[in-house]
C-alpha angles and dihedrals in degrees: 000000000000116000134201113252136171132229127218122230086235089071091076094051096043111122091208091055090046089060092060124083118247098260091052091051091052091046089052091053090045091054090062090063093041098048122080125251092284093050097254136125142156110287099233118128091205092059094043091048090053091050101041106025104030097142103032131095093248128121132218087253089058091051090047087056089053091049090050091054091048092051093048088053092050092242092122133022119222117202144156130230123179091348095307125111122230137170133207131195108244117246091006098145093043094058105029126069113192124180116228092001116197114236112249118252090206125084117257122245091255087067091062117131095238135036118279119264113243109265120241119260092258094061098099096053092047095050094046100048112009103084135041133253123230120215131173132206096246118081112255128211091192100068108133136197109230133213095234115200092347088080093073125153135187110317113206126186115255112273098220106015119127121223116256113271116249112240092237098038114127114251092237089064093055136073122243089255092053092046094049092047092053092049095045093047089054090051091048090059088060094039107030093174095054122125095254099195093049093048090045090054091052090048091052090055091051092048093049090052086069093209101110138040122244090251091054092049093048092048091050091052091050091050090053089050093050091051093047092241124151115249113235133149088263099045092048092047091050092048092049091048093047092241118150117247114269115265093224144321096260120112109239117208115220117241131214129229090278092058093246120128114264126218092237129106123307129232105252130219124229114345124238122268090239091069096033101106 
């Protein structure tokens, strides 16, 4: 069940958060609403994708990549108890105050079946400032002091996450997901307020069309950004093909030499996405 949480202003100035790509940041925020009142949930990218990214063109593998990045940054702890995988948001109890908190039905990280892996050096900064604290108007007798990153369980590498793509790696050595992420991240530098998942979905379609190189797709996106044009499947296809932008969506009837409308075909507006590539 989704829950209401708050976010601290320090989240936006956290150096640990700044090192994450935008989808990983949003997945981290989404985990706060997905996890229970003790910051725990089942570690299954399919369930997390359904809860946090239900309407976006992202796969469970994409979300697994986000979780891997969050674990490497010590923002979450991934552990296993009795053969089941769980995750916990690091420093949850230390930074969140929840009135009448419901006790978690999941085991804590200190019940993990193997010793905790040593946290990266960036762990303290991330647990202190990265996620928000929830408070309510009524006075709570259940506020708790947490153990922060000391409550670490078994950290396991992501099962399906792909390694980050090197900036100079040839496209033929990368998966479609790695290629689209590299192209979309470059576009996000030019357009920081873009809807990253939507742009990434459009880029994936362009890559799978196998008509253009990654450099051509990236250059077309940057031209759209420079001209202040919205990126859609159609606008990217037109830019890649060198077609001029449509004048308008209206259907224009052709005219004969006498200036009267003919019965012939009409010039159409934007084409459908089914025929776009």
